[in-house]
C-alpha positions in Angstrom: 107.5 84.1 124.8 104.8 85.3 127.1 102.9 87.0 124.3 103.2 83.8 122.2 101.8 81.8 125.1 98.9 84.2 125.7 98.1 84.3 121.9 98.0 80.5 121.9 95.8 80.2 124.9 93.3 82.8 123.5 93.3 80.9 120.1 92.7 77.5 121.8 89.9 79.1 123.8 88.3 80.3 120.7 88.7 84.1 121.5 88.1 86.2 118.3 89.2 89.7 117.5 92.1 91.7 119.0 92.3 91.9 122.7 94.4 94.1 124.9 95.8 92.5 128.1 98.1 94.5 130.4 100.6 92.2 132.1 102.7 93.5 135.0 105.3 91.6 136.9 105.8 93.3 140.3 107.6 92.7 143.6 106.3 91.0 146.8 105.7 94.4 148.5 103.6 95.7 145.6 101.6 92.4 145.4 101.0 92.4 149.1 99.6 96.0 148.8 97.3 95.0 145.9 96.0 92.0 147.7 95.2 94.2 150.7 93.6 96.8 148.6 91.4 94.5 146.3 91.1 91.3 148.4 91.3 92.5 151.9 94.1 90.0 152.8 97.5 90.9 154.1 99.7 88.5 152.2 101.1 88.4 148.6 99.9 86.0 146.0 101.4 84.7 142.8 98.8 86.2 140.4 95.9 88.7 140.3 93.6 89.2 137.3 91.2 92.1 136.9 88.7 91.8 133.9 87.8 94.9 132.2 85.7 93.7 129.1 85.5 94.5 125.5 88.7 95.0 123.5 90.5 95.8 126.6 90.3 92.4 128.1 91.9 93.0 131.5 95.0 93.2 133.6 97.2 90.3 134.8 99.7 91.0 137.7 102.4 88.6 138.6 104.5 88.6 141.7 108.1 87.9 140.5 109.2 86.9 144.1 106.6 84.3 144.4 107.1 83.1 140.8 110.8 82.6 141.5 110.0 80.7 144.8 107.4 78.5 143.1 109.7 77.9 140.1 112.3 76.5 142.5 109.7 74.4 144.4 107.8 73.0 141.4 111.0 72.6 139.2 109.6 74.8 136.4 112.2 77.6 136.7 111.4 81.2 136.8 110.4 81.9 133.2 108.1 78.9 132.7 106.5 79.6 136.1 105.9 83.3 135.1 104.2 82.1 131.8 102.1 79.6 133.8 101.1 82.3 136.1 100.2 84.8 133.3 98.2 82.1 131.6 96.4 81.4 134.8 95.4 85.1 135.1 94.3 85.1 131.5 92.2 82.0 132.3 90.6 84.0 135.0 89.8 86.8 132.5 88.1 84.3 130.5 85.9 83.3 133.4 87.7 80.3 134.8 87.6 79.8 138.5 90.1 77.9 140.9 87.8 78.0 144.0 87.4 74.2 143.6 89.9 71.4 143.3 88.6 70.6 139.9 88.6 74.2 138.7 92.3 74.7 140.0 93.3 71.4 138.4 91.8 72.4 135.0 93.4 75.8 135.1 96.8 74.4 136.0 96.6 71.8 133.3 95.6 74.3 130.6 98.4 76.8 131.6 101.0 74.1 131.9 100.0 72.6 128.6 100.4 75.8 126.8 103.6 76.7 128.6 105.1 73.3 127.6 104.1 73.8 124.0 105.5 77.4 123.8 108.8 76.5 125.5 109.4 73.2 123.7 111.2 70.9 126.0 110.2 72.9 129.2 113.7 74.1 129.8 114.2 77.9 130.1 115.2 79.7 127.1 115.8 83.3 126.4 113.6 84.9 123.9 
């Protein structure tokens, strides 16, 4: 389901050709370490994205613990929240930024729209 969502997003964004995206789902301790190493902050985040360029598009790292917490908080459930976060990371790889309210809202809207389309009724399904 994650692969299907990423493919759909890339298609809707007009990305041509084959692209390799590495997706990792990590625990809170690993995410905190990555945040400290690459962002200089000592707390975990929900998703990090590292663009590479060319055919190897980049890396997207999602924190499972934060996704689970946010899934409960937002009522999306774990799987849908992971998909939304992966798509958010891919949007960063595409150059989208969430440093403004408008940018963050646009990214959330795009990611949620794709997740809704891929998951159907929005309820968690095994795939």
